[in-house]
Every structure is written in C-alpha cells, then in structure tokens.
FINU-963805 format. One record per residue: residue number from 0; x negated, y, z negated of N, C-alpha, C in turn. Coordinates in Angstrom, 3 decimals, padded with zeros to 6 digits, always signed. Example, Ala and Ser with C-alpha at 12.3 -4.5 7.8 and 13.67 -1.06 7.14 Angstrom:
FINU-963805
0;-013.190;-005.690;-007.800;-012.300;-004.500;-007.800;-013.200;-003.300;-007.800
1;-012.850;-002.250;-007.080;-013.670;-001.060;-007.140;-012.900;+000.030;-007.870
//
This chain:
FINU-963805
0;-035.234;+136.529;-098.012;-035.902;+136.193;-099.470;-036.489;+134.918;-099.683
1;-037.708;+134.436;-099.598;-038.244;+133.153;-099.655;-037.681;+132.302;-100.603
2;-037.263;+131.321;-100.530;-036.487;+130.159;-101.305;-037.341;+129.826;-102.676
3;-036.646;+129.427;-103.528;-037.469;+129.291;-105.054;-037.957;+128.047;-105.085
4;-039.362;+127.820;-105.389;-040.163;+126.906;-105.286;-040.053;+126.231;-106.951
5;-039.526;+125.057;-107.114;-039.274;+124.487;-108.604;-040.560;+123.648;-108.523
6;-041.203;+123.532;-109.819;-042.612;+122.727;-110.208;-042.258;+121.885;-111.072
7;-042.503;+120.596;-111.064;-042.956;+119.468;-112.016;-044.267;+119.528;-112.421
8;-044.504;+119.863;-113.795;-045.755;+119.475;-114.298;-045.780;+118.143;-114.851
9;-046.742;+117.423;-114.743;-046.920;+115.990;-115.365;-048.074;+116.087;-115.696
10;-048.306;+116.251;-117.202;-049.596;+116.363;-117.826;-049.071;+116.042;-119.407
11;-050.000;+115.130;-120.193;-049.665;+114.571;-121.434;-050.225;+115.279;-122.431
12;-051.230;+116.159;-121.985;-052.096;+116.871;-123.115;-051.053;+118.310;-123.185
13;-050.326;+118.446;-124.553;-049.222;+119.788;-124.625;-049.972;+120.872;-124.506
14;-051.380;+121.390;-124.882;-051.978;+122.192;-124.763;-052.187;+122.967;-123.276
15;-052.812;+121.809;-122.546;-053.158;+121.874;-121.164;-051.420;+122.170;-120.594
16;-050.534;+121.539;-121.067;-049.297;+121.448;-120.119;-048.902;+123.038;-120.363
17;-049.198;+123.538;-121.093;-048.641;+125.184;-121.641;-049.644;+126.074;-120.950
18;-050.670;+125.613;-120.706;-051.468;+126.534;-119.852;-051.183;+126.533;-118.376
19;-050.818;+125.075;-117.885;-050.444;+125.036;-116.212;-049.160;+125.641;-116.477
20;-048.241;+125.385;-117.272;-046.675;+126.313;-117.087;-047.014;+127.901;-116.998
21;-047.987;+128.361;-117.763;-047.980;+129.775;-117.548;-048.912;+130.121;-116.409
22;-049.446;+129.617;-115.797;-050.177;+129.834;-114.487;-049.273;+129.484;-113.540
23;-048.365;+128.550;-113.652;-047.281;+128.354;-112.464;-046.156;+129.767;-112.474
24;-045.924;+130.252;-114.060;-045.051;+131.101;-113.946;-045.709;+132.453;-113.425
25;-047.105;+132.715;-113.697;-047.538;+133.670;-113.402;-047.716;+133.720;-111.641
26;-047.729;+132.746;-111.164;-047.751;+132.812;-109.575;-046.333;+132.904;-108.992
27;-045.301;+133.243;-109.862;-044.118;+133.645;-109.228;-043.425;+132.188;-109.093
28;-043.544;+131.103;-109.638;-042.651;+129.933;-109.536;-041.890;+129.430;-110.737
29;-041.099;+128.592;-110.543;-040.416;+128.217;-111.597;-040.508;+126.846;-112.010
30;-040.360;+126.265;-112.998;-040.521;+124.714;-113.168;-039.181;+123.955;-113.738
31;-039.129;+122.725;-113.108;-038.003;+122.146;-113.798;-038.264;+121.188;-114.983
32;-039.332;+121.494;-115.537;-039.815;+120.456;-116.683;-041.142;+119.968;-116.902
33;-041.423;+119.504;-117.900;-042.970;+119.200;-118.189;-042.875;+117.473;-118.758
34;-043.588;+116.866;-117.776;-043.601;+115.398;-118.201;-044.803;+114.486;-118.520
35;-044.544;+114.010;-119.924;-045.964;+113.341;-120.317;-046.138;+112.268;-119.817
36;-045.459;+111.196;-118.828;-045.525;+109.828;-118.642;-044.881;+109.670;-117.364
37;-045.276;+108.510;-116.555;-044.921;+108.063;-115.309;-043.354;+108.043;-115.257
38;-042.848;+107.764;-116.213;-041.463;+107.348;-116.572;-040.610;+108.710;-116.226
39;-041.064;+109.685;-117.111;-040.322;+110.882;-117.125;-040.967;+111.808;-115.893
40;-041.892;+111.693;-115.399;-042.089;+112.438;-114.149;-041.437;+111.906;-112.925
41;-041.093;+110.273;-113.013;-040.166;+109.951;-111.806;-038.764;+110.445;-111.939
42;-038.454;+110.598;-113.436;-037.263;+110.984;-113.704;-036.489;+112.331;-113.105
43;-037.679;+113.328;-113.124;-037.474;+114.381;-112.612;-038.121;+114.941;-111.279
44;-038.602;+113.879;-110.535;-039.291;+114.121;-109.346;-038.391;+114.668;-108.383
45;-037.141;+113.976;-108.332;-036.229;+114.365;-107.370;-036.125;+115.763;-107.457
46;-035.713;+116.391;-108.380;-035.720;+117.821;-108.675;-036.798;+118.765;-108.454
47;-037.881;+118.626;-107.913;-038.830;+119.227;-107.647;-039.171;+119.625;-106.421
48;-039.797;+120.657;-106.137;-040.422;+121.167;-104.552;-041.615;+120.908;-104.835
49;-042.230;+120.888;-105.879;-043.766;+120.775;-106.024;-044.186;+120.135;-107.461
50;-044.706;+118.968;-107.420;-045.366;+118.258;-108.526;-046.697;+118.657;-108.826
51;-047.257;+119.080;-109.924;-048.457;+119.244;-110.317;-048.846;+117.822;-111.260
52;-049.819;+117.067;-110.553;-049.606;+115.695;-111.172;-051.055;+115.213;-111.826
53;-051.340;+115.177;-113.192;-052.474;+115.086;-113.597;-052.769;+113.162;-113.504
54;-053.988;+113.244;-113.297;-054.348;+111.472;-112.981;-054.119;+110.932;-114.259
55;-054.736;+111.167;-115.567;-054.755;+110.552;-116.848;-053.151;+111.009;-117.711
56;-052.307;+109.885;-117.548;-051.084;+110.006;-118.518;-051.157;+109.010;-119.460
57;-049.932;+109.581;-120.431;-049.604;+108.720;-121.615;-049.006;+107.260;-120.919
58;-049.476;+106.334;-121.593;-048.781;+105.006;-121.306;-050.022;+104.012;-120.489
59;-049.322;+103.362;-119.504;-050.356;+102.299;-118.827;-050.476;+102.929;-117.234
60;-049.675;+103.691;-117.028;-049.768;+103.965;-115.575;-050.487;+105.642;-115.348
61;-050.866;+105.695;-114.194;-051.443;+106.831;-113.677;-050.736;+107.777;-113.077
62;-051.401;+109.133;-112.379;-050.967;+109.823;-111.521;-050.886;+109.174;-110.339
63;-051.949;+108.119;-110.335;-051.862;+107.860;-108.619;-050.461;+106.895;-108.570
64;-050.061;+106.151;-109.419;-049.045;+105.342;-109.449;-047.784;+106.057;-109.424
65;-047.656;+107.364;-109.913;-046.342;+108.071;-109.764;-046.344;+108.744;-108.452
66;-047.747;+109.193;-107.655;-047.914;+109.191;-106.142;-047.259;+108.382;-105.706
67;-047.724;+107.128;-105.555;-047.297;+106.003;-104.947;-045.610;+106.025;-104.842
68;-044.843;+106.124;-106.295;-043.738;+105.855;-106.142;-043.037;+107.005;-105.440
69;-043.488;+108.159;-105.544;-042.765;+109.537;-105.076;-042.618;+109.277;-103.713
70;-043.843;+108.712;-102.908;-043.643;+108.589;-101.442;-043.180;+107.331;-101.005
71;-042.962;+106.415;-101.964;-042.032;+105.312;-101.453;-040.423;+105.636;-101.464
72;-040.263;+106.539;-102.430;-038.926;+107.070;-102.596;-038.442;+107.868;-101.185
73;-039.475;+108.348;-100.679;-039.304;+109.530;-099.450;-038.980;+110.697;-099.734
74;-039.315;+111.142;-101.087;-039.273;+112.525;-101.665;-040.216;+113.457;-100.831
75;-039.764;+114.663;-100.596;-040.507;+115.377;-099.671;-041.298;+116.405;-100.470
76;-041.230;+116.282;-102.007;-041.913;+117.452;-102.870;-043.710;+117.329;-102.188
77;-044.206;+118.703;-102.591;-045.270;+118.885;-102.595;-046.159;+117.909;-103.755
78;-047.313;+117.450;-103.554;-047.951;+117.015;-104.525;-049.451;+117.484;-104.805
79;-049.836;+118.085;-106.034;-051.041;+118.360;-106.096;-051.586;+117.655;-107.325
80;-052.595;+117.062;-106.927;-053.345;+116.235;-108.155;-054.252;+116.952;-108.643
81;-054.092;+116.637;-110.230;-055.219;+117.217;-111.042;-056.110;+116.317;-111.880
82;-057.368;+116.621;-111.504;-058.252;+115.570;-112.089;-059.320;+115.920;-112.760
83;-060.030;+115.109;-113.794;-061.081;+115.518;-114.343;-062.400;+115.652;-113.747
84;-063.337;+116.484;-114.079;-064.564;+116.655;-113.560;-065.306;+115.300;-113.186
85;-065.745;+115.062;-111.928;-066.472;+113.877;-111.923;-065.548;+112.730;-111.094
86;-064.376;+113.172;-110.931;-063.206;+112.121;-110.274;-062.716;+112.553;-109.033
87;-063.830;+112.791;-108.123;-063.498;+112.956;-106.676;-063.064;+111.688;-105.865
88;-063.580;+110.737;-106.534;-062.752;+109.292;-105.682;-061.555;+109.414;-105.887
89;-060.911;+109.788;-106.918;-059.275;+109.900;-107.143;-058.850;+110.871;-106.195
90;-059.351;+112.115;-106.323;-058.900;+112.948;-105.495;-058.984;+112.479;-104.157
91;-059.864;+111.721;-103.728;-059.943;+111.222;-102.315;-058.496;+110.021;-102.118
92;-058.458;+109.255;-103.011;-057.502;+108.389;-102.890;-056.027;+108.889;-103.025
93;-055.957;+110.168;-104.141;-054.756;+110.666;-103.807;-054.431;+111.311;-102.365
94;-055.208;+111.821;-101.701;-054.968;+112.389;-100.412;-054.681;+111.613;-099.515
95;-055.275;+110.267;-099.373;-054.916;+109.254;-098.848;-053.788;+108.693;-098.994
96;-052.898;+108.670;-100.296;-051.734;+108.182;-100.645;-050.507;+109.220;-100.306
97;-050.786;+110.203;-099.611;-050.042;+111.477;-099.617;-050.041;+112.967;-100.038
98;-050.811;+113.095;-101.236;-051.093;+114.383;-101.942;-051.259;+115.357;-100.802
99;-050.648;+116.556;-101.189;-051.151;+117.717;-100.481;-052.092;+118.446;-100.808
100;-052.831;+118.526;-101.880;-054.150;+118.690;-102.299;-054.360;+118.465;-103.600
101;-055.691;+118.807;-104.272;-055.959;+118.379;-105.525;-056.642;+119.686;-106.125
102;-056.799;+119.411;-107.440;-057.652;+120.679;-108.223;-058.700;+120.037;-109.443
103;-059.624;+120.047;-109.658;-060.547;+119.653;-110.564;-060.296;+120.732;-112.021
104;-060.016;+119.742;-112.921;-059.986;+120.746;-114.148;-061.200;+120.774;-114.772
105;-061.394;+121.986;-114.514;-063.106;+122.364;-115.118;-063.126;+123.990;-115.769
106;-064.187;+124.433;-115.536;-063.791;+125.882;-116.023;-063.496;+126.844;-115.370
107;-063.221;+126.577;-113.844;-062.563;+127.449;-113.059;-061.090;+127.058;-112.599
108;-060.826;+126.220;-113.459;-059.290;+125.614;-113.236;-058.117;+126.699;-113.173
109;-058.506;+127.483;-114.634;-057.146;+128.582;-114.622;-057.302;+129.689;-113.424
110;-058.587;+129.982;-112.868;-058.431;+130.889;-111.935;-058.212;+130.244;-110.466
111;-058.361;+129.082;-110.113;-058.293;+128.144;-109.169;-056.855;+127.832;-108.793
112;-056.197;+127.432;-109.779;-054.761;+126.771;-109.511;-053.770;+127.790;-108.945
113;-053.887;+128.996;-109.391;-052.860;+130.000;-108.369;-053.059;+129.851;-107.061
114;-054.319;+129.913;-106.671;-054.696;+129.985;-105.203;-054.411;+128.916;-104.513
115;-054.689;+127.441;-105.134;-054.249;+126.200;-104.883;-052.434;+125.882;-104.141
116;-051.883;+126.820;-105.644;-050.416;+126.863;-105.489;-050.056;+127.912;-104.194
117;-050.631;+128.817;-104.170;-049.843;+129.471;-103.111;-050.491;+129.048;-101.473
118;-051.531;+128.310;-101.682;-052.146;+127.496;-100.011;-051.045;+126.519;-100.014
119;-050.800;+125.811;-100.923;-049.739;+124.698;-100.643;-048.506;+125.211;-100.133
120;-047.849;+125.854;-101.075;-046.388;+126.462;-100.649;-046.660;+127.236;-099.390
121;-047.412;+127.783;-098.881;-047.921;+128.692;-097.810;-047.572;+127.586;-096.591
122;-048.332;+126.634;-096.511;-048.418;+125.417;-095.738;-047.302;+124.948;-095.182
123;-046.599;+124.565;-096.620;-045.116;+124.049;-096.677;-044.106;+124.972;-095.648
124;-044.272;+126.539;-096.135;-043.249;+127.293;-095.269;-043.537;+127.273;-093.726
125;-044.970;+127.252;-093.602;-045.294;+126.975;-091.976;-044.651;+125.935;-091.560
126;-044.723;+124.578;-092.164;-044.591;+123.409;-091.667;-042.945;+123.121;-091.456
127;-042.240;+124.210;-092.196;-040.603;+124.067;-092.253;-040.317;+124.847;-091.191
128;-041.342;+126.255;-090.807;-040.759;+127.098;-089.765;-041.222;+126.489;-088.470
129;-042.361;+125.589;-088.432;-042.578;+124.585;-087.057;-041.252;+123.622;-086.853
130;-040.987;+123.265;-087.810;-039.925;+122.304;-087.679;-038.387;+123.144;-087.141
131;-038.329;+124.267;-087.585;-037.170;+124.853;-087.341;-037.157;+125.223;-085.761
132;-038.476;+126.016;-085.299;-038.816;+126.037;-083.924;-038.621;+125.041;-082.908
133;-038.894;+123.751;-083.359;-039.010;+122.756;-082.657;-037.310;+122.279;-082.360
134;-036.648;+122.399;-083.506;-035.078;+121.894;-083.214;-034.536;+123.130;-082.663
135;-034.844;+124.155;-082.475;-034.493;+125.430;-081.622;-034.898;+124.807;-080.051
136;-036.012;+124.583;-080.069;-036.462;+124.039;-078.676;-035.787;+123.053;-078.336
137;-035.389;+121.999;-079.172;-034.654;+120.871;-078.758;-033.060;+121.336;-078.224
138;-032.730;+122.182;-079.269;-031.230;+122.755;-079.047;-031.160;+123.446;-077.439
139;-032.136;+124.176;-077.311;-032.069;+124.796;-076.022;-032.113;+123.986;-074.897
140;-033.206;+123.040;-074.789;-033.221;+122.054;-073.921;-031.851;+121.466;-073.469
141;-031.225;+121.119;-074.587;-029.776;+120.547;-074.483;-029.027;+121.485;-073.920
142;-028.731;+122.782;-074.144;-028.075;+123.705;-073.667;-028.474;+123.806;-072.241
143;-029.644;+123.667;-071.835;-029.866;+123.991;-070.545;-029.438;+122.746;-069.730
144;-029.587;+121.508;-070.302;-029.044;+120.144;-069.482;-027.755;+120.270;-069.465
145;-027.041;+120.733;-070.684;-025.619;+120.929;-070.436;-024.920;+121.772;-069.359
146;-025.573;+123.000;-069.060;-025.356;+123.819;-068.035;-025.617;+123.462;-066.885
147;-026.612;+122.546;-066.404;-026.900;+122.063;-065.200;-025.793;+121.126;-065.002
148;-025.311;+120.065;-065.810;-023.869;+119.201;-065.708;-022.948;+120.120;-065.700
149;-022.649;+121.078;-066.295;-021.212;+122.230;-066.188;-021.283;+122.490;-064.780
150;-022.281;+122.911;-064.066;-022.142;+123.668;-063.000;-021.967;+122.782;-061.692
151;-022.682;+121.269;-062.055;-022.161;+120.249;-060.543;-021.063;+119.444;-060.920
152;-020.548;+119.678;-062.337;-019.106;+118.952;-062.602;-018.210;+120.117;-061.895
153;-018.446;+121.509;-062.320;-017.342;+122.481;-061.956;-017.335;+122.276;-060.250
154;-018.443;+122.428;-059.357;-018.517;+122.475;-058.145;-017.762;+121.240;-057.683
155;-018.187;+120.070;-058.147;-017.623;+118.914;-057.581;-016.014;+118.686;-058.057
156;-015.612;+119.318;-059.134;-013.840;+119.062;-059.331;-013.417;+120.479;-058.636
157;-013.943;+121.799;-058.461;-013.405;+122.751;-057.667;-012.935;+122.477;-056.196
158;-013.666;+121.950;-055.397;-013.227;+121.629;-054.061;-012.024;+120.769;-054.000
159;-011.569;+119.708;-054.581;-010.677;+119.082;-054.408;-009.285;+119.732;-054.944
160;-009.587;+120.403;-056.158;-008.625;+121.141;-056.754;-008.103;+122.017;-055.924
161;-009.031;+122.649;-055.449;-008.232;+123.877;-054.237;-007.564;+123.260;-053.317
162;-008.045;+122.299;-052.787;-007.349;+121.289;-051.611;-005.849;+121.067;-052.059
163;-005.808;+120.438;-053.284;-004.510;+120.288;-053.815;-003.940;+121.151;-054.332
164;-004.469;+122.687;-054.370;-003.629;+123.976;-054.657;-002.905;+124.417;-053.157
165;-003.585;+123.774;-052.203;-003.113;+124.038;-051.055;-001.828;+123.466;-050.623
166;-002.038;+122.034;-050.930;-001.246;+121.235;-050.583;+000.402;+121.473;-051.401
167;+000.045;+122.025;-052.782;+001.394;+122.288;-053.436;+001.842;+123.660;-052.664
168;+001.287;+124.280;-052.641;+001.936;+125.959;-052.067;+002.413;+125.276;-050.835
169;+002.190;+124.602;-049.976;+002.794;+124.294;-048.583;+003.921;+123.500;-049.207
170;+004.169;+122.532;-050.133;+005.333;+122.031;-050.419;+006.058;+122.804;-050.677
171;+005.750;+123.799;-051.722;+006.624;+125.177;-052.488;+007.489;+126.003;-051.282
172;+006.749;+126.056;-050.016;+007.262;+126.892;-049.022;+008.475;+126.307;-048.404
173;+008.502;+124.569;-048.452;+009.401;+123.945;-047.831;+010.177;+123.199;-048.628
174;+010.727;+123.787;-049.858;+011.049;+123.080;-051.252;+012.411;+122.195;-050.723
175;+013.235;+123.119;-049.595;+014.688;+122.362;-049.182;+014.431;+121.133;-048.481
176;+013.372;+120.921;-048.079;+013.240;+119.754;-047.286;+012.568;+118.479;-048.254
177;+012.263;+118.951;-049.482;+012.044;+117.618;-050.498;+013.209;+116.992;-050.756
178;+012.436;+115.247;-051.056;+013.911;+114.780;-051.457;+014.375;+114.853;-052.702
179;+015.541;+114.026;-053.213;+016.034;+114.430;-054.544;+014.867;+113.955;-055.572
180;+015.082;+114.903;-056.330;+013.940;+114.650;-057.497;+012.742;+115.267;-057.024
181;+012.544;+115.821;-055.913;+011.176;+116.122;-055.298;+010.653;+117.723;-055.956
182;+011.914;+118.633;-056.335;+011.413;+119.730;-056.850;+010.921;+119.548;-058.411
183;+011.418;+118.596;-059.188;+011.002;+118.066;-060.542;+009.800;+117.597;-060.400
184;+009.359;+116.782;-059.518;+007.971;+116.139;-059.081;+007.369;+117.272;-058.918
185;+007.422;+118.251;-057.985;+006.499;+119.456;-057.433;+006.127;+120.196;-058.903
186;+007.205;+120.349;-059.468;+006.946;+121.339;-060.784;+005.959;+120.882;-061.870
187;+006.252;+119.318;-061.966;+005.558;+118.660;-062.774;+003.929;+118.534;-062.284
188;+003.596;+118.352;-061.139;+002.606;+118.474;-060.430;+001.759;+119.600;-060.683
189;+002.787;+120.755;-060.266;+002.162;+122.144;-060.535;+001.665;+122.574;-061.949
190;+002.592;+121.852;-062.862;+001.912;+122.145;-064.378;+000.356;+121.260;-064.709
191;+000.249;+119.959;-064.017;-000.759;+119.525;-064.190;-001.804;+120.109;-063.658
192;-001.764;+120.774;-062.546;-002.517;+121.467;-061.666;-003.121;+122.415;-062.700
193;-002.216;+123.213;-063.082;-002.585;+124.611;-064.129;-003.362;+123.816;-065.274
194;-003.079;+122.930;-066.014;-003.567;+122.456;-066.749;-005.198;+121.979;-066.496
195;-005.181;+121.455;-065.343;-006.553;+120.986;-064.916;-007.659;+122.263;-064.945
196;-006.965;+123.003;-063.963;-007.474;+124.407;-063.649;-007.983;+125.091;-064.963
197;-007.061;+125.260;-065.842;-007.789;+125.651;-067.362;-009.002;+124.886;-067.746
198;-008.829;+123.502;-067.757;-009.805;+122.990;-068.510;-011.206;+123.089;-067.703
199;-011.105;+123.308;-066.074;-012.196;+123.973;-065.558;-012.835;+124.866;-065.806
200;-011.840;+126.064;-066.399;-012.562;+127.198;-066.521;-013.121;+126.822;-067.845
201;-012.533;+126.311;-069.037;-013.205;+126.335;-070.020;-014.263;+125.554;-070.077
202;-014.623;+124.664;-069.108;-015.669;+123.883;-068.734;-016.794;+124.777;-068.546
203;-016.625;+125.651;-067.144;-017.338;+126.902;-067.105;-018.153;+127.819;-067.917
204;-016.997;+128.007;-069.299;-017.503;+128.888;-070.241;-018.591;+128.131;-071.242
205;-018.717;+126.802;-071.104;-019.570;+126.205;-072.426;-021.082;+126.524;-071.946
206;-021.136;+126.996;-072.827;-023.158;+127.417;-073.342;-023.328;+127.123;-074.485
207;-023.160;+126.241;-075.253;-023.598;+125.751;-076.427;-023.646;+124.392;-077.006
208;-024.070;+123.934;-077.535;-023.779;+122.436;-078.032;-023.755;+122.628;-079.895
209;-022.816;+121.760;-080.118;-022.976;+121.555;-081.629;-022.699;+120.238;-081.952
210;-023.383;+119.673;-082.885;-023.632;+118.156;-083.443;-022.270;+118.155;-084.713
211;-021.726;+117.322;-084.433;-021.109;+116.800;-086.029;-020.797;+115.307;-086.627
212;-020.930;+115.437;-087.812;-020.861;+114.136;-088.160;-019.457;+113.432;-088.391
213;-019.011;+112.362;-087.933;-017.741;+112.005;-088.084;-017.940;+111.039;-089.295
214;-016.812;+109.960;-089.379;-016.381;+109.115;-090.457;-017.262;+107.946;-090.096
215;-018.163;+107.438;-090.891;-018.808;+106.156;-090.652;-020.571;+106.928;-090.613
216;-020.500;+107.995;-090.638;-021.860;+108.499;-089.930;-022.205;+108.842;-088.541
217;-021.031;+108.494;-087.826;-021.503;+108.522;-086.063;-021.469;+110.049;-086.165
218;-022.629;+110.218;-085.164;-022.892;+111.911;-084.831;-022.821;+111.896;-083.288
219;-021.815;+113.157;-083.133;-021.508;+113.375;-081.603;-021.875;+114.652;-081.504
220;-021.958;+115.062;-080.244;-022.566;+116.165;-079.317;-021.115;+116.886;-079.224
221;-020.678;+117.903;-079.615;-019.494;+118.567;-079.414;-019.710;+119.739;-078.595
222;-018.898;+119.885;-077.487;-019.016;+121.090;-076.584;-017.918;+122.207;-077.034
223;-018.528;+123.603;-076.972;-017.374;+124.278;-077.336;-017.757;+125.899;-076.577
224;-016.657;+126.724;-076.732;-017.286;+127.777;-075.792;-017.968;+128.749;-076.792
225;-018.578;+129.595;-076.266;-019.574;+130.707;-076.918;-018.918;+131.380;-077.754
226;-019.115;+132.016;-079.089;-018.488;+132.576;-080.068;-017.817;+133.992;-079.468
227;-017.110;+134.327;-079.601;-015.978;+135.519;-079.551;-015.200;+134.957;-078.148
228;-015.402;+133.966;-077.276;-014.711;+133.379;-076.218;-013.473;+132.895;-076.739
229;-012.472;+133.132;-076.254;-011.301;+132.335;-076.679;-010.773;+131.456;-075.569
230;-010.559;+130.178;-076.185;-010.217;+129.147;-075.208;-008.648;+128.461;-075.829
231;-008.203;+127.740;-074.865;-006.807;+127.150;-075.573;-007.222;+125.883;-075.988
232;-007.039;+125.442;-077.278;-007.097;+124.239;-077.850;-006.355;+123.601;-078.374
233;-006.211;+122.318;-078.673;-005.322;+121.399;-079.146;-004.016;+121.194;-078.443
234;-004.558;+121.150;-077.016;-003.708;+120.596;-075.994;-003.305;+119.263;-075.931
235;-002.260;+118.564;-075.863;-001.984;+116.998;-076.248;-001.743;+116.386;-074.683
//
C-alpha cells in the first residue's frame, strides 16, 4: 500500500484554496492544512510531503520566499509553485530554487492540477525506490567484502589453531609427565582453545551486516549470524 501523501496548500484566496483542496482530495491525497501567508506556511511545512505554493500571498512575502526557506531548512517536501498567467519568469526562478514543478492558474488549472500532482508524486516514488535500490547495492557490496575478509581470517586462524590442538592432544596423552599444576594449566588451555574454535565457527557463519547508532551518534557496523542461525552470545 503506497504511503499517504500529505499536502499543504499555501493560498491566500479563500475560494481558490477551497478549489485546490477539493482537487487534492479528488486526487486521493490528504491535506495538513491551508496557509494564507508565508509565516503560516512555514509553521506547517515540516508536516507536509507536498506543498502547493501560490506565488502571491498575504503580507509582504511571496511564495518564492517560502520556497527558499523550505530548502534552507533542508525539508524534503515536494513543492509545486502556482503562478498567475504570464508569470513564466517566476516559474523558472522557482525551479532554480528547488521547486519540483509549477502550474499556471488559468482556465485549464482545475484540469491540469491532478495531473501535476500525480506526476510529482510518481517521480518522488521513483526517487525513493532508486535510493532504496542504491542502499541495497551498498549493503550487498559490504556483505561481499565482509565475506572475503571472513574467508581470509578463517583460513589464517584455522591453521595455527589446528597445530595448537595437536599439541594439546599430545600433552593429554602423557598427562602423568606434566609438572605440578600442569593438568590444571592444560585444562585451562583446552577451555581457551574451545572458545577460540567456537568464535572461529561463528566467524564463518557471518553473512550480513547491520549498522547500529550508539550513544553520542557514533555509527558502527555490527556483524551478526544470518537469521535463524544459533550462535553463542554474551561470552565474557
């Protein structure tokens, strides 16, 4: 189910605002409110996914001023500038400032606005899908890199570990010859060997990574076994 798109209507003409609100509802979108002035628009802009922004507003600020402030604040809302007939210069400036589209308020306005809304929403959905695909690709590349490191580490650790196991087995065969305290030391060495072997096994099972944000905003990559695999955790 597609996400609900919340629209802010910035229009100082009450009749025109009601028309735009009806067209927005007909397009299947919801509204977060109607703002007649720049100040009112900026108070609601953070709640909107899409801003329908008239150029002429109540007071001494224009829709371009609102657009500048929206982009200065880093808000990701789509912006469609609504301009009067003959205001192509304003529309061009709006696009340069970061507007996603514009529409001229003429006799075709009521017919064209739903098409403009559909177009800009579809473009945003495509942008989001591309961003998600890019992140998935990055994660896949990280997993591949981690896999190569795991294979290399596993090989480098396994050879000396097997040699150590052979030495421990030889000592166990002749425990009677061990000096005082030797048996306890051998048992402790065996426990440490088992722990290292278990850690190596868990290392081989790593096949995905996740990022966690810790206190202070530090982000770290956490290695974890694949879902459904059981590994010992919490070892001190």
